[in-house]
N, C-alpha and C positions, 0 to 999 in steps of 0.2 A: 134719047130718053123717051119714055111713053108716059103720058099723064093718066092717073087712075081716076075712077069715077068719084072718089071722095075728095078729089081736088089735088091729090099728091101726084107725084111723078114717079116713075119706075125706071131703073136703069135699062138702058137699051142693050141690045146684043153687044158683047165684047169680042173683039177680034182675037184670034189666037196669038197674034204677034204681041198684042198688048198684054194678054195674060202671061205669056212667056217672059215678057220684059219685067212684069211685076214679080213673077216667081224668082227671076234672077236677082232682082233687087232684094227680095226677102232673104234669099240664100246668102247674098253678100253681107247683109246686115247681121244675119245669124252667125256667119263665119267670123265677122269682125267681133261679135259679142263673145264667141267662143275663144277667140284668140286673146281678147282682153282678159277673159276669165282664166285662161291658161297662164297668161303672164302673171296674173295676180296670185294664182295658186302656187306656181313655181316659186315665186318670191316668198310666200308664206312658208312653203316647204323648206326652202333654203334657210329661212330664218329659224324654223323649228329644228332643222338638222344642226344648224350652227349652235342653237341654244342647247340641244341635247349633247353635242360634243363638249360644249363648255361645262355643262353639268357633270359629264363623265370625268373630265379632267379635274374639275373641282372635287368630285367624290374620290377619285383616286388619290389626289393630294391629301384629302382629309383622312382617307383610310391609311395612307402611308404614315401620316403624322400620328394617327391614333394607334396604329400597330407599333410604331416605334415607341410611343409613350407607354403602351401596354407592356411591350417586351421589356422596355427599360424598367418599368415598375415591377414586372414579374421577376426579371433577373435580380432586381434589388431585393425583392421579397424572398426569393429563393436563396440568395446569398446570405440574407439575415437568418433564414430558417434552417439552412444546411447544418450548421454546428448543432443546433438543437435537435434536428432530425437524426443526426449521427449519434448524439448522446442517447436519444430515445431508442434508436435501433440497437445500440450497444446494450441498453438495459433490457429491452424486450427480447432481443436475440443476442445473448452474450457470446463472447468468444468468437469463434469462426462462423457462427450462424449468420453474421451480417457483413462479413468481410468479402470484398469482391475477389473473383478467382485469380486475378493477376497481381494481387497484393503480396508483398514480400512476407507478410505474416503467415501465409500458408506454408512457408518453408521453415518456420520456427515451431518449436514445440511448446512455447510459452502459453498459448491460448487453448491448447488441446485439453479437453476435459474441464472447461470453465464452469459448466453447469447446464442443466436441462433448459433449453430455450422454449419459451411459450410461443414466440414468433420466429419466423425464418425468412430470410431474404429471398426475393424472387427476381429482383433486377434493380434498375436505378433510373432516376429521371435524368434528362440530358446533362444538367450540370454536375452529375455525380452523386446526387442525393439518394441514399439507399431507400428502397421500398421493401418493407417487411410486412408480413401478414400472420395472424394467429393460425396455428396448426394443431400442435400436440394436445391441447386442452379442448379441442373441438372434435366433432365427429370426423372431420377430415375435408379434403378437397376432391372435387371432380375437375379434371383438367381436359379441356378440348383445345384443338389447335388446327390451323389450316394445313399444317404439315406434321405428321406423326413424329418426325425426328425432333421437332421443337418441344413437343410434350415430353418425350422420353428424356431429352436433355434436362428439362426442368425437374422431372422426378429424380433423375440421377444426381443433379446438383443438390436438391433438398436432402436426399438420403445421406450424401457425403457430409453436408453441413451438420446435420443432426448427430451423426456418429462422431464427428470431430468435436462438437460442442459438449456432448453429454459426458458426465463422469462415467468411469468404467462400470458396466453392468446396470446402468440406469435406463438403458434403451436397448430394445431388440427390434431388428427389422426383418420381416419375412416378405419375400417377393414372389409373385406369380408371373411367369413370363411364357405364355403359351405359344408365342410365335418365335421363340428362341432368339430374341434380339441380342441377348448377352449384355444388356445395358448395365446390369448390376455387377458385371465383371470389373468395373472400376474399383469396387471394394473387395476384389478377390484376395488381396493379401490378408485382409482381416478374416475373410471366410475360411482361409486355409489355417490360420493360427487360432482363431477363436470363433468357431462356427456357432457357438451359443449366443454371440452378439449379432452376427449377420450370417444366418445359415445360407447354404447354397440355394439359389432360386429354384422353385418348383416349376414343372412344365406340364404336368398331367392333372386331370381332374382328381384322380385317386390321391395324388400327393397333396393337392390343395385341400381335399376333404380332411386329411389327417391334421394339417395345420389348423384349419378352422375348427375342427372338433376340439383340439387342445385349447384354442382360444375361448371356445364356449365354456369349457371348464374353468379357465382363468377368470372369465367374466363372472361366472356364477360364484366362485369363491370370493372374489373381490366384493361382489354385492353383499354377500353374507357378512364379510368382515367389516365393511363400511357400515352396515346396519347395526352390527354388534357394538361398534365403537361410536355410533352416532354421527357419521360423516356421510354427506351426500356425494362428495367428489373425491376422486382418487388422490389428488394432490393434497387434500386436507389430511387424509390418512397418512400419507408419506410425511407430511410436515410434523404431525404429532408423534408418530412412532419412530421416525428416522429410518424406516425400513428401506434398505437398498437392495434387498434380495428379490423384490418384485418389480421388474422394470416396466417403463412405458412400452407399449407394443405398437409398432407401426406396420401396417399391412400395405404393401405396394402392389397394385394390380396394373399390368400393362395391357393395352388394347382391349379393355373391357367392352363388350361382354364375351370376347373370344375365350373359349375353353370353360365357360361357366355353365354348369348344368343346374337343374332345379334344386338338387341337394346343396350345392355350394351357394346358390342364390339364397336359399332359406337361411343358412347360417350367416351369410353376409348381412342380411336384413336384421337378424336377431342381434348381431354384434353392433351394427351401425346405429341401431335405435338408441342405445345407451352408451356408445363408445366413449364420448367425451367425458362422461361422468366416471368411467372406470379405467381411464388411462389407456384406452384402445382407440387408435386413430387410423383412418384410411387415406391413402394417397392413390387415386385412381385416374388413370389415363383412359378417357372415354373416346372410343373410335365409332362415330355414328354410322360409318359405312358397314360395320359388322352387323350381321343379322343374328339376333339372339336365338337361342333354342326356344322351342315351344314352352310356354308357361313361365318364361323368364321375362319379367317386366322390368326393363332397365330403369324406367322412370321411378320406380319405388325406391331403389337404392340411391339414385342420383339426386333425388329431391331431398335426401337427408344430408347431403354434403354441400359445402360452399363452392359455388362456381368459380373457376379460374379459366379465363379465355386467352388464347394466344393467336395473334394475327399479325403477319408481317413483322415478326421479331419484336412485337410489342405484347406485353402481358398485362392483363387487367384482372384484379381480384374483386370479388363482389363486396368485400368489406371496405374497399377503397374505390367507389364508383367514380368514373371520370378521371382516373389517375392512371393512364396507361404507362407502364414502365418499359424501359428497354431491357429485353431478356439478356441475362448474363451469358457470356460465351462459355463453351464447355471447359471443364477442368483438364489440366495437363495430367496425363496418366502417371507420370513420375511423381508429381506433387501428391496425387491421391495415394499412390503406393507409400510414399513417405509418411503421410498422415496416418494411414492404416497401421504402419509399423509402430508409430508412436502410441496409438491407441492400444495395440497389442501389448506393448511394454508396460503401459499403465495398468492394463488388466492383469498382467502377471504379478504386479506388486500390490494390487488392490487388496484391502483387508476390510473386514466387517467391523463395525463398532462392537466391542465385546460386552458381554454380560458378566459381571463379577460373580464368582462362585458364591460369595456370601449372600447374594440376593436369593439364592435357591435354598438356603438353610432356614429352618424354623428358629424361633426365639429359643434361647438356651433353656428356658423354663419348660419347653416342650421336648427337650432331648430325652431319649431313652424311655419312650413311652412303651407300655406293654403291647406286644403283638396281639391283634385281634383277628380280623379276617384276612388281612393282607399286609404285605410290605409295600410301601409307596415312597417315592422320592421325586423331586423336581430336577429335571436335567437341563432345563432352559426355559425359554419363553416363546410363545406365539403371539407377537405383538405384546399386549399387556397381560395375556393369559398364561399362567404357568403350564409348562409341558410336563405332565405327570406320567410316570411309569408305575403301574400298580401290579404287583406280583401277588396273585391270589389263586387259590385252588378251585374256586367255584363262584357262580352267580355274578358275573360270568367267569369262566375259567380263563385266567391269564397267567399261566405258570412260568413261561419261559420267553426268552428274547433272542432274536437273531439280529446281529449288528454287522453291517458291511459298509465298505467305502474304499476308495482308491488310496494309494500311498500318499501320506501327507495331508489327508483331508480331515483329520481330527478324531480318528477312531480311538486312539489311546486316551486322548483327553476326555472323550465321552465316557469311556469305561471308568476312568478315575473319578469323574463327577458322579457317576452312578454309585460307585463303591463308597466314596466318602459321604455322599448324601444319605445313604442307608445307614452307614456307621454312626452318623450324628443323630439319627432318629431312633435307633434301636440298640439296646445294650448287648454286650458280647454274650450274656447268658441266653438271649433270645435269638441271636443271629451269629452264625459262624460262617467264615468265608474260606473257600478253596480257590485260589487264584493261580492260574497256570498261563504262562506266556511262552508260546512255541516259536517265536521269531527272535531275531537277533536284537532284542530291545532291552532296555533297562528300566522301563516305566514302573514296573512292579517292585523293583529292588528297594525303593524308598519306603515301601510298606512294611519291611521287615527290619530286624535288628542289624546294626552295623557297628564297626569299631569306633566311628566318629560320633555316634549318638547312642543313647541308651533306650530310647523309646521306639515303639512301633505301633502299627494299627492293632489294637487289642482284639479285634474280631477275627483276625486272620489265623486260621488253624494250619493251613498248608499254603506255602508260597513257592511256586516254581518260576524262577527267573531264568528265562531262556531254557525251558524244560526240554528234555528229549522225549522221544516217543515211548520209551520204556517206562519212564516215570509217569507219563500221562496214562498209560495203560494201568499202571499200579494204582493210580488215583481212582480210575474208573472201577477197578476191582474193589477197592476199599469202599467206594460209594455204593456199589452193588451189595456188598455185605451190610452196609449201613441200612439199606432198604429192608433187608431181611430182619435186622435187629429191630427196626421200628415196627415192622409187621407184628413181631411178638409183643411189643409194647401195646399196640392197638388191640391185640387179642386179649391181653390181660385187663383191658379196660372195657370189656364187654363188646368186643368186635366193632369198635368205632371205624368208620370208613374214611375219615378225613381228619387231618391234624387240627383243623379249626374246631372240631368237636371236643378236643381235649381241653380241660380247664387249665388256665395258667398255673404253673407250679413246678416243683422239681421233677415230677414224673413226665412232664411234657418236654420232648426233645426240642432243641433249638431249630429254627429255620436254617437251611443251608443255602448259601449263594455260591454257585459254582460257575466261575468265569473261565472259559477256555478261549484264549486269544490265539487266532490262527489255528483253530481246531482242526482244519483240514489236513494239517501236517500229520496228524495221527492216522489218517486214512489214505494218504496219497500213494504209499508204496503197495505193491502187489505182494503181500506176505501174510503170514498167519497173524502177526500183531495187528495189522489193519483189519483183518476179519473179526478178531475178538473185540477190538476197540469199537468197531461199528455196531456189533451186537450189544455191547454193554452200554454204548451211548443211546441206542434206540430204547433199551430197557429203562435207562435213567430218565429220559424225557417222557416216556409213557407212564411209568409208575411214580416218578418223583413228585408229581403234582399233589397227590393225596398225602404224601409223607412229608410235605413241607420242604422239598428240594427244588430249588429254582435254578435253572441252567441258563447262562448267557453265552451264546455261541457267537464269536466274533471272527471276521475274516476279511481279507482284501478281495478274494475271489474264490468261488467254489466250482468254477467251470473246469471240467476235465478230471475231476476227482472220481476215480472208478467206483470206489465203494459207495459214494453218494448217489451214483446213477441208479442203483438198485434199491437204495434205502431212503431216497430223497423224501418221498411222501410219508413214509413211516416215521421219519425223524422230524422233518419240518411241519408235518401235519399236526404235531403236538406243540408247535411254537407259534402262538398267535401274534405276539409282538414282533414287529419288524421295524428296525431303525436303519435307514439307508442314508449315508452321507454321499457326497458328490462322487460319481463313478460313471462307468460306461453304460450305454443302454442295455447291453447284454447282462452285465453284472447287476444293474438296477432291477431287471426282471428276475434274475436268479435270487436276489435278496427279498424283493417284495412279492411279485408274482408275475406270470406272463401277462404282457400287455401294460404293465405299470412301469413306465420309464421316467417317473417324476424325478428320481434321483439324478438322472442324466441332465436334467434341466437346471440343477442347482449351480450356483455361480461361485460360491466362496467356501473356503475352509471353515468348518464349524456349522454350516447349514446342514439340516437333516430333514428327512421325511420320516415322521413318526406315524406308525400305523398299528392299530390294535385289533385288526380284523383280517389277519392272514394276508395282508398286502392288498386288500381290495382298493382299487383306485378311488372309489367314492369316500373312503375313510382316511385319505392322506391328510396329515397335519404338518404344515410347514413350520419348523421350529429353528430357533437359533440356540445352539448348545452353549451353556455358560463356560467360561474359561477357567480351567483349574490351574491357577497360578501356583507354582511349586512352593514358595515360602508360605503361602496361605494354607495349603494342604499340610505342610509340615507342622505348622502351628496347631492346626486342628488335630493332627495325630498325637502330638505331645499332650494336648489338653485331654483328649479322650483316654490316652494311656494313663495319665495321672488320675483321671476320674475312675478308671477301672480298677486301679490298684494291682494290676497284674504283674507278675514277675516271670511267667512262663512264656518263652518266645515261641513263635510258630516253627513248624518244620519247614526249613528253607532248602530248596534244591536248586543248584546251579549246573547247567550243562557245561561240561569241560572244565569244571572246577572241583578241587578235592573237598572232602568233608573237613570240618574243623573239630579238633579234639576238645577245645573249650566248650563248643556248643553241645557236644554229646555228653561231656562230663557234667554240664549243667542240668541235663535231663535224665541221665541214667547213672546208677551206681555200679561200679565194676563188681564182678563176682569172682571168687577164687576159682582157678582152673578153667576160666572161660575168657581168655584175652580177646580183645577186639581186633578184627581185621579191617573194618571200615563200616560204612553205612549201607544198608540195602537200598535198592531203587524201589522205595515203597513209602507209604505215608508214615509208618511207624518211625519213631525217633530212636528206637532201640538199635544198637549196633549189631553187626553180625559177628558172633563169637565163634571160636573153635574150641573143641575139647582138648585140653592139654593136662595130662596127668603124669605123674612120675612113673611111667611104665614104658616098655619098648614100643617104638613107633611114634612117640610123642615128638613134637617139634613142628616147625613150619618152614617150608621151602618157598622162597619168593623168587620168581623167575621172570626175566624179561628186561627190556631196556627201560631206562629212566631212573637215574640215581635219586632224584627228588621224590618221585613216587615211592621208590623202594625204601628210602629213609622214613617216609611217612608211614608205610606199613609197619616197619620195625618199631617206630616210635609208638604207634597205637598198641602194638603187642606188648611192648616193654612197659609203657606207662600204666596201662590197665592192669597188667600183672602185678606191678609194684604196688599200686593203690589197693588191690584186693587182698594182698598177702597179709596174714596175721603178723608175721615177722618179716621185716624188710629183707628181700632176697639180695643176692650178690650178682653183679653183671660184669661180664668181660666183653668189651667192645673192641673187635678187631676190624680195622679199616683197610680193606684191600685197595681202596682208590688212592692210597697214599696222600690222605688229607686233601681231597679235592676242594678247591675254594667254593665250588657251586653249592656244597652242602655244609660248609664250615659252620654257618650260623645255626642251622638246624641240628647238627650233631652236638654243638656246644650247648644248645638249649635243652636237648634231651638229657645230656649228662647232668646239667645243672638241676633239672627237674627230678631226676632219679635220686640225686644226692639230697635234695630238699625233702624227699620222701623217706629219707633215712637209709637209702641203699648205698652199699659200697660199689663203686664203679671203677673198674680197671680199664684203661685204654691202651691199645696196642696200635700205633699209627704208622709204623714204618714196616715196609715189606720185609726187611732183614730180621725183624723181631717176631714176625708172625709164626714162622716155622718152629723156632725153639719153643714158643709159647704153646703151640698146638701139641708138641710132644710132651710138654710138662703137664698139660691138662689131661692128655690121654693117660699119663701115668697115674694121676690122682684118681681117675676112673678105675683103672686096673687095680689100684691099691685100696679102693674103697675109701678114699680120703677127700672126697669132694667137699665135705664140710658144710652141709646145709644146702638149701635151695639156691641154685645158681643157674644163670642163663648166659649162653654164649650168643652174642649178637654179631653175626658175621656180615659185615657190610661190604659187599663186592669181593667175594672169594675168587671170582673169575679174574680179578685184577692182580692176584698174588702170583708172582713169577715162580717157575720151577716147582709147582705144586706136586707134579707127578714124578719128579726126579728125586733120587736118593739124596737126602740132605747130608751135608758134611758132618761126619761123626756118627751117622745113623745108618742102619742097614735097610731103611725103608723111606718112603716119600712122605712129605707132609700130608698128602692126600690120604694115605693109609691111616695116619693119626686122626685126621678129621673124620674119616669114615667110622673109626672105632668110637670117637666121641659122640657122633650123632646116633650111632646104633646102640651103644651100650650105656651112654651117659644118662638117659632118662631114668633108668632103674636106680642109679646112684644119686639122682637129684640134679643132674646137669642136662639141661634141655637147650637145644639149638634153634634159634631163629636166624636163618641165613639167606643171603641174596646172591644169586648168580644171574648173569645176563642171558644165559641160554640153558635149556634143559640138558643138552648133550654135555655141556661143560660140567654141570652139576652131577650128571651120571658118571662122567669120568672121574670126578673127585670122590663120589660116595659109592660107586659100584652100580651094577645093573639095577638092583632093587632100591637104590637110593637110601640105603641104610634103614629100610622098612618104614620110612616116614610116609604117612598117608596124606597129609595136608599140603596142598600146593596152591599157591596164589600166583596166577599169571598176570603180568603187566603187558606191555607191548611185546608180544612174542609171536614168532611165526606159527601159523595154524597147524602145521604138521606136528610140531612138538606138543601143542595143546591137545590134539587128538590122540597122540600117543598115550596121554595120561587119562583124559576125560572120555575118550570114546570117539569113534569115527564120524559120528553125526553132529558133533559139536561145531557150532559156528562162532568164531571169535573175531570181532572187528578190530581189536587192539586200538581202542580210542584213548586219547589222553585222559588221565585221571579216572580210569576205569580199570577194574581188576576182575578176574574170574577165579572164584574160589571153588576148589575141589577138595573135599575132605574124605571121600571114600565112604561116607555114611549115608549120603543122600543120593537118590537116583540121578539127579541132574546137577550140573555145575551152576553156581549162583553168581550173578554179576553184582559186584559191590563197588562202592565209591571209596577208594582208600583215603586215609587221613593225610592232610598236609603236614609236613614236618613242622614242629613247633618253632615259633620265632622267639628270640630272646626276650622280647617285651611281653610275651604271653605266659612265661614260665610261672610267675607268681599266681596269676589267675588260674592257670591249669591245675597247679598243685592244690590251691584252695578248694577248687571244685571237686577234684577226685577224692579228697580227704573227707568230704562230707559224710 
């Protein structure tokens, strides 16, 4: 140590050894300290780790206990809620809309068509609780998925559920499948049978444009109707009107925005904006990997729809946040096919609620009001609005109607509703009807007289029940003449131009309603009749408007009618009213106009598209035609008939039916020397007479097959002759058929009627008696001892054996005697009306000149014989209940409808009528 000046001491120099020893000591102490610290830290760490492990174990135990408790309580809650959830799902998603795919109820038909579901099932929670979400009354869903197949499966499942749950025709599903996935093929059975429920999926933008354009029209019409009736939502409108003809519309888009261009996107946005309010709903699978076209903003459409997300076979709907459901498995194809078949069967038998015809009639106090500017009637309803047909000549001109529809869709019912509706509103003095039916129907037959009833529709002037073309042409000729007659009336009143300008009164002719059902029959053959009919029909619709003639043309189809191809515009261009019932797209456009296929979208019999603007699509009115119940119409006809006080029946024409002597006798009085051969194929009720005077050449030769028709011709000749005679003539009836049972009643009725008219009637019924009686008659002629007006009625001379052989005890044949009678008898007052089955047999009996008789009536006879008499250019079809009259006085033969033979129960009535 060294001492300092201040008295302290200072350390002395330290040796290196000492310094090194001190350092080593310090190092040892520090090492010991570190070791002690390490031991302390390790202990604390171990205690901390141990504590952490203990906490983890305690936490796991707590979690297990908590999860078990939660799961138990959740399971308990779900078990309690499941029945209520199922009941709620059944109520919101009725029928098969909430039933799982593997449920046996899918193989039963009991739940099909249970009702339109507002909710639809998307899956289930683990215990089997169904999960359903609202769809149809919303704008729709946008579905995204981690796998496109899952999204397509959901869309397919929803579509099948909705189809199975909805009543027939209450839902239509249109699908757009641009990637050709074929997903909608699961409903293929229904697409094949009822494409109006599930049309074939579209694949191109052009096809989608067509679908969306139609939906825009639907949306617009629904908006107008809802506003008109004061409803904001489509389901409220349906609830009030009960209308089932306007279905909910579901649009299914796969892989959006694939295939969507700006035009389609524009329509999609317009529709989706108000879809939920108008019964239009979207089900869209959105594939985010798809790049949209320029100017297609997918977000605009998707934001209007409810999100539905699928991930890992779990589906979650935005309306049910935090409730992921297990996605249902796909449906078995056989199950789906069976369901589609059941839906198609239900659609086949589905019917609309009917509108009673009485609802379309005015109060009885308003019946038979004077005609002013128009004829109008109600044919049905558009919701609560009456569907009016107004036939008027101007302001605006709505003179004529074209009606079309497929077989069985209610065309005949519509015509009856229109006819009877007009008949109740206007008196027979103001409205006459010409009703012709060219098809094999009987709908119009109830409008005329019949044996079982005494009343008829008093407005009917002409009634053609299953009319033939010749009668149709005759009616058109008559109507053409009527236009000329009315033209003269107009001129006499100061050249008026329209019937509406004539004041009501006896000088104003009645309006005419001309209904031609299946009018195309008139025009479909390539012949002169079709040419003339087309010209007359064109003239009628062109000029009839001003003269108060309203034409209703009705048809099932007019495609392929040659005469219409060249006159379509000139005829239909005068027909503004178009009424189309359910039919094909081609026929819908033929009836309405090109581009207007609305009638092809109709679902039910009795639905119709009413259009008063030449079929313009913007003027379509969707109506339900009232139902013309037969007893109701018959009661109305009886009431109107009594009200009219009429006793004059209409001219009734039946195809392939004979004329009735009683009907003709009620309308026409027989004239002396002009016996009736039958009725003309014409509107007139006057029969076709022949001149029969007591001079050479008089008589009538009836030729051809058909004993019934032949007896009818002879009956008409004989009865009209007897009724017109001042003094009752004598008749000798020779029956060469040996009293055939087929005509026994008619022959007996004729004999009875003639005797009641005071005539002496001698009958010769046996073959062996005919020859002697012919010789004795011939002798009276030769001796001038006929003894007054006498008629020989020869019924079936061809059936008399040995007519050309010499008779026993005579030097000539019975045919020689008959020839003398026919040739020389008229001058002595004996005239022959005879029937032979063939011309050549008659010629053999009467000689080459057929005893100079000019008048021939051909029945069913070979054409060569007809031409031998009437000329080489005559065509004769030999139809049942038709005859061809040749009298030698007119340049052409005339077709007539022969009379039916009298029935025994008609005798008294016939005699009473002809005696008037």
